[in-house]
C-alpha positions, 0 to 999 in steps of 0.5 A: 363113852359107849360102843353101840356094838359092844355087848358089855355096853349094852349090859351097862345100858340095861339092853341085855339082862345080867345078874348084877353083883355090885354097881356104883357110878363107875363100874358094873359087876355081874355073874359070868354066863359061862363060869369057870369056877363056883364064883366067876364075876366080871367087873367092867367100867361103865365107859367103853375101853377096848382093853387094859392098855387103851389109855384108861384114865387113872381114876377109872382104873382105880374104880375098877380095881377098888371094886374087886375088894367089894365083889370078893366080900359080897361073894364071900371069897375075900377070906378063902382066896380068889384069882383076878384075871384081865385078858388083853387082846385076841391072843390072850383070849379076850373075847369081848373087847371091853376091858373087864376083870374076872374075879374067880373063886369058891374052890381051890384053883387046882381042883378040876380046873387045870386051865387055871393052875398056872 
């Protein structure tokens, strides 16, 4: 299922270019265009779900979560540490309403990143 107006659905379909980090039949991971850390990758399901509470089937969630490990390994942050964030709806600053996981790392979270300190 897709949303023709969704930027992430357009990235999945190849209509909008992205720097792909990881891909399988279920998810796509790509570099964030406005990184908040040296490593900032977004992982999205290839099917469109508005947010984390949008009745995502368990197997889709499992694929989304499993991709975190692969992305962390590929980006070389699996040993040093990283943060995973899923924003849900407007008050939580979800700017694209297609569920996505932020994988952030590559530096200590409190070094020059006060918004990531909490």
